[in-house]
N, C-alpha and C positions, 0 to 999 in steps of 0.2 A: 412590382415584382411577385411572382406567383410562387411560393414555396412548398415543398411536398407535404410538410407539417405544417398545421395553424395553431393558431390558440384556441380556438374551438375544438378542435382534436386533443389538445391536452385537457382542457375543460370537461369534455367527455369521458376522458380516460378517468379523471380524478371522482367523476360520480361512480364509474362501475367498481374503482379501487377502495371506496369507502366501505370499512367494515373488513373489508377482506386482507386487505393489507394497512401494516402500521402506520397511522400518520405519526411518524417519528419526532422529536421535539428539535427544536432549534434553540439552543442555549447559550448564553455568553459566558466566554472562556476568559475569567481574568487573568490566570497563571499566565496562559499564552500570550495574551495582550500584554503583560509587563515584560515578556522577552522579547516579543516582536516590535513593540512600540504602536502596535495597529490595534483597535478595538474589535477583538475577534470572535465572532460567533459560529458554532459547531452545529452541525446538524447529522445527527445519529443513525445513519441509516445500517449500520451494523447491529441494530436492535430487532432488525427484521427475523422471522423465523429462521431463515436460511443465511440469516448475517449478512446480507448485502442488499443491494437498492435493485438487484437484477429482478426482484419479484415483480415490482412493479410493470415494467415492460412486457415480463413473460405473461402476466395474467391479463394484461390488456389486448396482446396477440391473441390467446387462447379464447377469450371472451368475444372474438372478433369472429370466429369459425362458424360455418352454418352447422347445422347438425349432420349433414353429411359426412364434413370435414371433421367434426367430432368423432363420430364412428369409425373412422379410418384411422384417425391417432394421427401423431404427430413425431419429427425426428429434428434432431438438433445436433450440432458439434460444438463441445466443450470442454476444457481440461478443469474447469473449476465452478464459479459463481451461478454462471447463466443454467448450468445443468443441475445444480440444485434446484433453481429457484423455478425452472420448467417443470421438471421432477414433481416436485412439492405441490405446485398447484394443478396442474394435469391429473395428479392422484385424487386431489380435492373434487373436482369437476367430473370424476370417471373416465378421462381419457387417456388412452393407452400411449404411452412417451418411450420413445427411443433415442437414447444419447450414445455417440459415437466419440470417443477419447483415445488420445493417443496411447500407444503401449506405455509410455513413462508415466503416465498418469500416476499422483502418489496414491496407493491403496486406501488412505484414508478417505480419499475425494470419490473414488470410486464407490467406496460403502457407503458413505451418505448419500449418493445419489441413488443407489440400488435402494437404500432402505427408505425413499421415499416411493417404490412400486416401481420405478424405471427400468426398462431393459436396457443394457450397458454393453456396448462393443467396444472392445478395444482393437484399435486398427493403426498401423503407421506409424511412424516414428517423429512426426510433426503436427502439429494443428492443420497444414495444408493438407496431408496425407489423410488424417480424420476427415477433414471436409469434403473431399471427393468421394470417400466413402460413405458419407452422411448423404450427398446427391444420388449416390447410385441408390441406395437403400429407399431414398423417398420416391424415386422413379419406379424401383422394382416391387416397392409395396403400397404405393399409392400414398404415401403420407404426404402431409403438410409440413414445409420444411420451415422451421421458426429460426431466423437468421438471430443471433446473439446482439447486432446492436443495427444491419443495415434494412430496418423494414418500417415503414409508418407507425404501426402501433406499437412497437417497442420504443419506437423514440418519442412518441405521446406520452405513452405510459412515464418514462424516465423524467419527463417535463414536469410532472406531479411534484418533482422535488422541488423546484424553484417556486412554483406557485406557494408551496406551504411556505418555504422559508421566507418569502417575502410578504406572508400575512404575518408570520410570527415576529418578524425583523424588517420592516417596512422600509426603514432608512438606511438599507446596507449599500455601500458605495461601490461595492464590487464582489465580485463572486469568482474564486478559485476554484477549478474541477477537475478531476483526473480525466485524461483522455487516453484511450485505447483507440477502438474502432470508432468511438465518438459519437456514441448513442445517448450517452446520458447527456453532454455538452450541449449536443444539438437540441436535444428535448428542453433541456433547462434553458437554453437562449431564446428559445421560441415563446415560452412561458415569460421569461423575466424582461425580455423587450416589450413586450405587451403592457405588461405592469407597470415597469419602470425602465422608459426608452433611454435613459441615460446613464445608465448602469454600466459599468465596467464589467466584463465578461472575459475571463484568463483561463484557457486551457492549459494543463501542465502535462507535459510527458517525462517519462525518464530519458536521458541522452542517450540511452542503447537502445531505443525504439522511437526513433522521430518520426512515427509515419504521416501523422497530421501534419506537421510542421512540414516535412518534404511536399506535402500535397500543396500547401499554401503557398510555398516560396519556391515551388518548380527545382527541387534539389533533390539528391541522391544520395543523402548520407546514410552509413549502413544501419540496417535494422538487424541486430544482433548480439548475442553474448547474455550472460546469467546473470539477472536482476531481481532484486527483492519486488519489484513491482510485477511479477508476473500477470497481473489481472491486467494489466496496459500495457501489455509486450506484445503490441500486434504490428505485424509488416507491413498491413495494407488500410488505410482508412476506407471507411465505408462511401460508397458513390452519393447517396443521400446525406448523409451525415457531413462529408465534406461539403456538398451546397450549402446545408445549413449555416455550418461553420463558418465558411468564409463569407458567407452573409450576414452574420449575427453576432459573432464572436468576435472581442476586441483585439485579441492575441493570444498567441499560442508561445509557452516558453517551455524550455528543457531544463531539468532538475539532475542533479549526481547522484548515486548511489548512496555514498556518505551523509547525503544531505536527505535523502529520504529515510534512512536507518535513523537519522538524529530526531528525525520528526515521529517515526513509529516510537522511538523511546519517550519523549516528550507526550504523545498521547496516553501512554502508559503510566508514566511516573506522575504528569501533572494532572491531567484529566480523568485518572484511572479509567480510560476506556482500551478496549484493545482494536487494534488497527492495523488491516493488512499491509503490505506496503505500497499498492496501489491506492488506496483508503488515506493515505497520509501525504501523497502527492499536492495537494492543495497547501498544507501547511510547510511541506520542502521549499515551494516556491516562495512562501511568504518569509521564511528562514533566509532564503538565497539572495532575497532582494528587499530586506526590509525598509529601505529607503523609499521605494515606491508605494509604499502604503502606510507610512507611519502616519498616524493621526486619525488614519480612517477605519471606516466602519466595513469589515472584511468578513465575508460569509465562505465557510469553508465544509467540505461533505465529507464524513468518515463512511465513504462509500463501499467498504466491508470491512469485516473483521476475521476472515478466514486465513488466520497464518499459523503454521506450525509452530507449537510451544517450543522446539528445540531452537526454531531460528529466533523466537522472542529470547530467549535465555542467552543466546549468541549475542544478540543486538546490544541488550543490557549491560552485558558484560564489557563488550568493546567499546560503549559509550563512556563505562565507567573509566577504561585506560585513557579514551582521550580526554577525559575531565582531569586525568591524573588523581582520582580518586584511587585506583588501582594502579600500584607501580611495583617495578621489579629492579633489584640493585644487585651488581656482580661483584662479590669479594675475591679478592685473590690473599690468601690468608696461609699462613703455617699449620701444618697438620698435626695438631698434638691437641691433647685433653685440655676443654675449657675455652678454646676459642670460639664455638659456637654459641657458648652459653653469654661469653662478653658482647657478641653480637647481639643476640636475644636481648640482653639486659639493656642494651643501648636503644633498641628499637622500641621496646616496651616502656622505658622511661619516656620517650618522645612522643608516645601515644599513638605508636605505628603496630598496626594489629597483623601479625604474620598469618598469611594464608598459606604460603606453600614455600618449601624449604627443598633445595637440590644439591647434594654434594657431587662434585665430580673431581674425581683424582687422576683418572687415567687417561691424561688429554697432553700431547709431546710441548704444547705451549705452557703448561703447569710445571712449575719447579718439582723436582723428585720428591723434596721433601713438603711441598706445599699441597694447595686444595684450591678449588674454585668451588664457592659456594654464591646460588642463584637463591636470592629470597624476594618473595612477592609478597607485597604487604599492602594493607588498606589504609588510606589517609583522608582528611578531612575534606580537603580540595587540593588546587595546585600549589598554592602558598605553603601550607603545610608539607607537603612532599617536596619543596624546596628547602624547607627548614631542616626536614629531618636529613638531607642529602649533606648540606652544607654542614650539620652538627657532625656528622659520621665523620665527616674529611678532618674537620677540626679535631676529633678524637684520636687521630691517627690512623684511620681506615684506610685500606686502598682498596676502594670503591669507585664504580662507575654506572650511571644510570643506563639501564637496559630499555633504549627507545621503543614503544609499541610498532610506532612506523616504521623504524629500520627492522624491525624484527619480522615485521608482515603480520 
């Protein structure tokens, strides 16, 4: 079978990337191994200058241009990592870059792309609209179109990730790889199958955007919704990437949004590294199906670390609630002096740290001489939270737990 990208293409890409793109480390992750039951190794592509793997494919494509094409310049459509990677390396090589982004693109991403010297054009409500405008600009201004994933040179560049991983950890049993349009997994599969024909290669998509899964299974599950993994929120898999994935990848699985949240949190709290939602998809798959990988050596790629700090803060708080290390109690009490002090004293004596207190008096379901008190506390773990709750009951408190799931 003749495939559009070969191991020789990946090897050539590695040579031109040497010294221009960081050879990121692949390191064992003992804490993640203890949590999942697998022997986990992590490739840290979030350490690249633009904090994502996209630099590899972007630079490989730029290096392939003729002198005439370089002089003309390049154009791309992207709402994130591909934009920054292409802008950064185009500036290094003295190539004029135009990036078309949807109008809703966060200002921070627009600013980061412009900071690398690119011309940014905001157009349309969706990436589809932006793609059409980029195509129009390419034809009108005779620019070279640099596709974010469905391009031979881009795919070959991304393949260097797997060759580096298998040099650093040659006995890996499986690779779990985030999948959007499929450029990274396609390139990695080409390299990995050449080095280790028996290795299991599993692509991971969010359940909200199963584009590659649909393509492989001839299904039409909807691709829509707000996802934490916007970097892999692709509605249509690539043509080249689909061919390579179909031939070389063992499986494509889907993961839920809460599992992606948990994976982002674990990378931060256990590995002390920042991963965007898409970058944590591989770990999410491992968390979702630990029995499949138990006892096996598994390689994960933190494909990017570009995530809004406010989202990170929200994820951490939500995970504390899921683990019941932050718990809310609702007290029904008499509205008289000293009642709040009694409750605070009980909670303090039980080692629960009070984070927030809200007094409510003006509700019809509250007694005219009473009050409702919502208290949010920090506990050590789920068992401690249970102890606090039952001890409050034993001390005569009229109290209920406010469930974070029910509260939304």
